[in-house]
MIGU-515353 format. One record per residue (C-alpha): x, y, z; residue number from 0; residue in one letter. Coordinates in steps of 0.2 Angstrom, whole numbers, always signed. Example, Ala and Ser with C-alpha at 12.3 -4.5 7.8 and 13.67 -1.06 7.14 Angstrom:
# residues 2
SITE    px    py    pz resi resn
SITE   +62   -22   +39    0    A
SITE   +68    -5   +36    1    S
# end
This chain:
# residues 386
SITE    px    py    pz resi resn
SITE  +726  +402  +657    0    M
SITE  +726  +409  +639    1    K
SITE  +713  +422  +635    2    V
SITE  +711  +427  +616    3    N
SITE  +707  +445  +611    4    Q
SITE  +693  +439  +600    5    F
SITE  +684  +424  +592    6    Q
SITE  +668  +425  +581    7    P
SITE  +652  +418  +588    8    Y
SITE  +649  +405  +575    9    I
SITE  +644  +386  +576   10    G
SITE  +635  +372  +568   11    K
SITE  +620  +384  +564   12    E
SITE  +630  +394  +552   13    E
SITE  +638  +378  +544   14    Y
SITE  +621  +371  +541   15    E
SITE  +614  +387  +534   16    S
SITE  +626  +385  +520   17    I
SITE  +619  +369  +514   18    K
SITE  +603  +377  +508   19    E
SITE  +613  +387  +496   20    C
SITE  +621  +371  +489   21    F
SITE  +604  +362  +489   22    D
SITE  +596  +376  +479   23    A
SITE  +612  +377  +468   24    N
SITE  +613  +396  +470   25    W
SITE  +629  +401  +478   26    I
SITE  +631  +419  +470   27    T
SITE  +621  +434  +476   28    E
SITE  +603  +429  +476   29    G
SITE  +588  +425  +487   30    P
SITE  +598  +424  +503   31    K
SITE  +605  +441  +499   32    A
SITE  +588  +448  +496   33    K
SITE  +581  +441  +513   34    E
SITE  +597  +447  +522   35    F
SITE  +596  +465  +515   36    S
SITE  +577  +466  +519   37    E
SITE  +580  +461  +537   38    K
SITE  +595  +473  +539   39    L
SITE  +585  +487  +532   40    C
SITE  +571  +484  +544   41    K
SITE  +583  +483  +559   42    L
SITE  +592  +499  +554   43    I
SITE  +576  +508  +549   44    G
SITE  +581  +512  +531   45    C
SITE  +571  +510  +515   46    K
SITE  +586  +504  +504   47    Y
SITE  +602  +494  +506   48    G
SITE  +615  +486  +495   49    V
SITE  +629  +474  +500   50    F
SITE  +648  +477  +497   51    A
SITE  +662  +464  +498   52    P
SITE  +669  +472  +514   53    N
SITE  +667  +488  +525   54    G
SITE  +680  +498  +516   55    T
SITE  +671  +496  +500   56    L
SITE  +654  +499  +507   57    S
SITE  +661  +517  +513   58    I
SITE  +668  +519  +495   59    Y
SITE  +651  +515  +488   60    L
SITE  +643  +527  +499   61    G
SITE  +655  +541  +495   62    L
SITE  +654  +537  +476   63    K
SITE  +635  +537  +476   64    A
SITE  +635  +554  +484   65    L
SITE  +646  +561  +470   66    G
SITE  +661  +564  +481   67    I
SITE  +677  +564  +470   68    G
SITE  +693  +573  +465   69    P
SITE  +695  +591  +473   70    G
SITE  +682  +587  +487   71    D
SITE  +687  +586  +505   72    E
SITE  +679  +575  +518   73    V
SITE  +680  +577  +537   74    I
SITE  +686  +561  +545   75    V
SITE  +690  +559  +564   76    P
SITE  +709  +556  +567   77    D
SITE  +704  +542  +579   78    F
SITE  +697  +528  +568   79    T
SITE  +702  +513  +558   80    F
SITE  +712  +519  +543   81    I
SITE  +699  +511  +531   82    A
SITE  +688  +527  +535   83    S
SITE  +701  +538  +527   84    A
SITE  +707  +526  +514   85    N
SITE  +689  +525  +506   86    A
SITE  +690  +544  +504   87    V
SITE  +706  +543  +495   88    E
SITE  +699  +529  +484   89    M
SITE  +686  +540  +477   90    V
SITE  +700  +553  +473   91    G
SITE  +694  +565  +487   92    A
SITE  +705  +571  +502   93    T
SITE  +701  +565  +520   94    P
SITE  +704  +580  +532   95    V
SITE  +708  +574  +549   96    F
SITE  +700  +581  +565   97    V
SITE  +703  +578  +583   98    D
SITE  +691  +569  +595   99    I
SITE  +683  +572  +611  100    D
SITE  +694  +562  +624  101    K
SITE  +679  +557  +634  102    D
SITE  +668  +550  +621  103    T
SITE  +681  +545  +607  104    L
SITE  +670  +553  +594  105    H
SITE  +673  +567  +582  106    I
SITE  +675  +585  +590  107    D
SITE  +663  +596  +581  108    L
SITE  +671  +612  +587  109    E
SITE  +687  +607  +578  110    K
SITE  +677  +602  +563  111    C
SITE  +672  +620  +561  112    A
SITE  +690  +625  +560  113    D
SITE  +693  +615  +544  114    V
SITE  +677  +618  +534  115    V
SITE  +680  +627  +517  116    N
SITE  +673  +629  +500  117    K
SITE  +680  +611  +495  118    N
SITE  +672  +603  +510  119    T
SITE  +658  +592  +504  120    K
SITE  +655  +579  +517  121    A
SITE  +658  +573  +535  122    I
SITE  +660  +555  +542  123    M
SITE  +655  +552  +560  124    P
SITE  +662  +535  +566  125    V
SITE  +653  +526  +579  126    H
SITE  +667  +519  +590  127    I
SITE  +667  +504  +601  128    Y
SITE  +648  +501  +601  129    G
SITE  +643  +519  +606  130    T
SITE  +634  +532  +596  131    A
SITE  +640  +549  +590  132    V
SITE  +629  +563  +596  133    N
SITE  +619  +563  +579  134    M
SITE  +608  +578  +584  135    D
SITE  +623  +589  +585  136    S
SITE  +632  +582  +570  137    L
SITE  +617  +583  +559  138    M
SITE  +614  +601  +564  139    K
SITE  +632  +605  +560  140    F
SITE  +631  +596  +543  141    A
SITE  +615  +606  +539  142    Q
SITE  +623  +622  +544  143    L
SITE  +638  +619  +532  144    H
SITE  +628  +610  +519  145    K
SITE  +638  +594  +520  146    L
SITE  +634  +577  +515  147    K
SITE  +634  +564  +530  148    V
SITE  +641  +547  +528  149    I
SITE  +640  +537  +544  150    E
SITE  +654  +524  +547  151    D
SITE  +644  +512  +558  152    A
SITE  +655  +497  +555  153    A
SITE  +655  +494  +574  154    Q
SITE  +637  +499  +577  155    A
SITE  +625  +485  +573  156    I
SITE  +611  +487  +586  157    G
SITE  +618  +504  +592  158    V
SITE  +606  +518  +593  159    T
SITE  +605  +537  +596  160    W
SITE  +589  +542  +605  161    N
SITE  +581  +526  +599  162    G
SITE  +586  +528  +581  163    T
SITE  +598  +516  +574  164    H
SITE  +616  +522  +569  165    C
SITE  +618  +523  +550  166    G
SITE  +600  +529  +547  167    S
SITE  +603  +548  +551  168    F
SITE  +615  +553  +536  169    G
SITE  +613  +552  +518  170    D
SITE  +621  +535  +518  171    V
SITE  +627  +523  +532  172    G
SITE  +640  +510  +531  173    S
SITE  +642  +493  +540  174    F
SITE  +655  +480  +541  175    S
SITE  +653  +461  +544  176    F
SITE  +671  +457  +546  177    F
SITE  +675  +442  +558  178    A
SITE  +676  +453  +574  179    D
SITE  +660  +463  +571  180    K
SITE  +644  +460  +582  181    T
SITE  +638  +450  +568  182    I
SITE  +649  +442  +554  183    T
SITE  +649  +435  +537  184    T
SITE  +668  +433  +537  185    G
SITE  +670  +448  +525  186    E
SITE  +656  +459  +520  187    G
SITE  +648  +476  +520  188    G
SITE  +632  +485  +519  189    F
SITE  +627  +502  +513  190    V
SITE  +610  +509  +517  191    C
SITE  +600  +525  +513  192    T
SITE  +583  +533  +513  193    N
SITE  +586  +542  +497  194    D
SITE  +579  +533  +481  195    E
SITE  +591  +543  +470  196    T
SITE  +606  +538  +480  197    I
SITE  +600  +520  +480  198    Y
SITE  +600  +519  +461  199    K
SITE  +617  +526  +461  200    Q
SITE  +623  +512  +473  201    L
SITE  +615  +499  +461  202    L
SITE  +624  +506  +446  203    Y
SITE  +641  +507  +454  204    I
SITE  +640  +490  +462  205    R
SITE  +633  +480  +447  206    N
SITE  +643  +485  +432  207    Q
SITE  +633  +501  +428  208    G
SITE  +616  +493  +427  209    R
SITE  +601  +491  +438  210    L
SITE  +598  +473  +435  211    N
SITE  +609  +457  +431  212    R
SITE  +606  +448  +415  213    G
SITE  +607  +463  +404  214    S
SITE  +622  +467  +393  215    F
SITE  +618  +486  +392  216    E
SITE  +627  +496  +404  217    H
SITE  +620  +514  +405  218    P
SITE  +634  +520  +417  219    E
SITE  +652  +515  +423  220    I
SITE  +651  +502  +437  221    G
SITE  +660  +488  +445  222    Y
SITE  +657  +471  +454  223    N
SITE  +654  +474  +472  224    F
SITE  +642  +459  +476  225    R
SITE  +642  +447  +490  226    M
SITE  +637  +428  +489  227    T
SITE  +622  +419  +495  228    D
SITE  +634  +408  +505  229    I
SITE  +639  +424  +515  230    Q
SITE  +622  +430  +517  231    C
SITE  +616  +413  +523  232    A
SITE  +628  +415  +537  233    I
SITE  +623  +433  +540  234    G
SITE  +604  +428  +542  235    L
SITE  +609  +415  +555  236    T
SITE  +620  +428  +564  237    Q
SITE  +605  +440  +564  238    L
SITE  +594  +427  +573  239    K
SITE  +608  +427  +586  240    K
SITE  +609  +445  +588  241    L
SITE  +599  +447  +604  242    D
SITE  +609  +433  +612  243    T
SITE  +626  +441  +606  244    I
SITE  +620  +458  +613  245    I
SITE  +615  +451  +630  246    E
SITE  +632  +441  +631  247    K
SITE  +642  +457  +627  248    K
SITE  +633  +468  +639  249    Q
SITE  +635  +454  +653  250    T
SITE  +654  +453  +649  251    I
SITE  +655  +472  +651  252    L
SITE  +646  +472  +668  253    Q
SITE  +657  +458  +674  254    I
SITE  +672  +469  +670  255    Y
SITE  +664  +484  +679  256    K
SITE  +660  +474  +694  257    N
SITE  +678  +467  +696  258    N
SITE  +687  +484  +692  259    L
SITE  +675  +495  +702  260    H
SITE  +685  +506  +713  261    G
SITE  +702  +503  +704  262    V
SITE  +711  +519  +703  263    N
SITE  +719  +525  +687  264    G
SITE  +707  +518  +674  265    I
SITE  +691  +523  +665  266    K
SITE  +680  +511  +656  267    I
SITE  +673  +520  +640  268    I
SITE  +655  +522  +641  269    E
SITE  +641  +530  +630  270    P
SITE  +635  +548  +633  271    V
SITE  +619  +556  +631  272    G
SITE  +606  +546  +622  273    N
SITE  +617  +532  +616  274    S
SITE  +614  +514  +621  275    N
SITE  +630  +503  +622  276    H
SITE  +634  +486  +613  277    I
SITE  +652  +485  +617  278    P
SITE  +661  +481  +602  279    F
SITE  +676  +481  +613  280    R
SITE  +678  +483  +632  281    V
SITE  +689  +499  +630  282    A
SITE  +699  +506  +645  283    I
SITE  +708  +522  +647  284    L
SITE  +723  +522  +659  285    F
SITE  +731  +537  +668  286    D
SITE  +748  +531  +663  287    R
SITE  +755  +524  +646  288    K
SITE  +750  +507  +642  289    I
SITE  +765  +499  +635  290    T
SITE  +771  +490  +650  291    E
SITE  +754  +486  +656  292    I
SITE  +751  +478  +639  293    M
SITE  +767  +468  +640  294    N
SITE  +763  +462  +658  295    Y
SITE  +746  +455  +652  296    L
SITE  +754  +447  +636  297    S
SITE  +766  +438  +648  298    N
SITE  +751  +432  +657  299    S
SITE  +744  +425  +640  300    E
SITE  +731  +438  +639  301    I
SITE  +729  +446  +622  302    E
SITE  +724  +464  +622  303    T
SITE  +724  +477  +608  304    R
SITE  +729  +495  +608  305    T
SITE  +717  +509  +603  306    F
SITE  +718  +515  +585  307    F
SITE  +734  +523  +579  308    Y
SITE  +731  +542  +575  309    P
SITE  +729  +543  +556  310    I
SITE  +738  +559  +556  311    H
SITE  +754  +549  +561  312    K
SITE  +752  +536  +549  313    Q
SITE  +767  +535  +537  314    P
SITE  +756  +534  +522  315    C
SITE  +747  +551  +526  316    Y
SITE  +761  +561  +534  317    I
SITE  +765  +570  +517  318    S
SITE  +748  +572  +511  319    C
SITE  +736  +587  +511  320    N
SITE  +725  +580  +525  321    C
SITE  +732  +590  +539  322    L
SITE  +724  +607  +539  323    K
SITE  +732  +611  +556  324    N
SITE  +749  +607  +564  325    N
SITE  +750  +590  +571  326    C
SITE  +750  +597  +588  327    S
SITE  +732  +600  +586  328    D
SITE  +728  +581  +588  329    F
SITE  +732  +579  +607  330    P
SITE  +716  +568  +611  331    N
SITE  +718  +555  +598  332    S
SITE  +737  +554  +602  333    T
SITE  +733  +553  +621  334    Y
SITE  +720  +539  +619  335    V
SITE  +731  +529  +608  336    Y
SITE  +745  +530  +621  337    E
SITE  +734  +527  +636  338    H
SITE  +720  +515  +629  339    G
SITE  +718  +496  +629  340    L
SITE  +704  +485  +622  341    C
SITE  +701  +470  +633  342    M
SITE  +695  +453  +628  343    P
SITE  +676  +454  +625  344    S
SITE  +670  +440  +613  345    Y
SITE  +653  +433  +617  346    P
SITE  +659  +416  +623  347    E
SITE  +671  +423  +635  348    L
SITE  +669  +414  +652  349    K
SITE  +667  +424  +668  350    E
SITE  +682  +415  +675  351    S
SITE  +693  +421  +661  352    E
SITE  +686  +439  +664  353    I
SITE  +691  +438  +682  354    I
SITE  +708  +432  +678  355    Y
SITE  +710  +447  +666  356    V
SITE  +704  +459  +679  357    C
SITE  +716  +451  +692  358    D
SITE  +731  +452  +681  359    K
SITE  +726  +470  +676  360    L
SITE  +725  +475  +695  361    K
SITE  +742  +467  +698  362    E
SITE  +750  +477  +684  363    S
SITE  +742  +493  +692  364    L
SITE  +750  +489  +709  365    H
SITE  +767  +491  +701  366    M
SITE  +775  +508  +696  367    N
SITE  +781  +509  +678  368    E
SITE  +799  +505  +683  369    N
SITE  +794  +489  +692  370    E
SITE  +783  +484  +678  371    L
SITE  +797  +486  +665  372    Y
SITE  +809  +476  +676  373    C
SITE  +797  +462  +679  374    F
SITE  +793  +461  +660  375    N
SITE  +811  +461  +656  376    N
SITE  +817  +450  +670  377    N
SITE  +828  +464  +678  378    L
SITE  +831  +469  +696  379    D
SITE  +821  +485  +699  380    P
SITE  +833  +491  +712  381    Y
SITE  +848  +490  +701  382    M
SITE  +838  +499  +687  383    Q
SITE  +834  +513  +699  384    M
SITE  +853  +515  +703  385    K
# end
């Protein structure tokens, strides 16, 4: 049995939705984009929203609209996809990395207080693996230190904190519609805000420095950050499937929990406090390092994925001015990378496939590290011990 890490939940409905764009002879950003944007704003609970070509550029747009630029610093969790930091660098500012809480995988506000200075202008909470950051505490922290808040909610469509949708707490919220996200348009991003002034800045920046198309007067410097109606038609179809996708993902998570209940040496990441849970990934922490476990599962044709590589260790950031503390101050992001695996969790995953994954996982945990290494490399464990 081969079990893929992920595959998008798309089918003939998405294929048929594109036909309407061709029938109307409108394939660039137009009526489908307007409808998709309105429905996303309603879902998220924001007044305004604009599209971007991808999630990285949606964060960039948000930062740019907030006036973040050269000389400014933005607090970013060390445990996130590198795009969170890269978008800060794109606007000319400096991402400053902070460790996470090992239990929640979210940014550690106590560590954030250690790096705040006169150059700190914003903080970027990242809602990881379909769970919400404690936004009550984070917003209080931001208000105390007079920081702008840009939420990286790339993995958080449908995810709420205390009943309020992620991405609607801060000055701006950023979403991604990449192929592995809860809903997808292939590539794509969305930036939302409740501030009309910020919204106008978003419009200028994404639309060649003008509020409306069709004009050749450009009051400000801007760029082309539009999406197409073809993508938005797919997005509208995906939104209709959102409740089904959420139900399937939560069912998959429960099957994993049922089959791994009582297994020593593992912890399935779950939300805390007032967060719901729409598992972007079924994320598991192990008491031991995961290299040989991952190899064992791979040899059983099960595709897994590590947790995010700590950004402070990324070669492209090692020599930058992003580290306000010594690298030893990131023990939690380092630990979870070395001990965490994401299990297959796409909506069409079959129960038999999940049981197969769990059985193989339990087999690997019944071996010690030396036995696993030898099995994966076709070696005699007794000879290795000698």
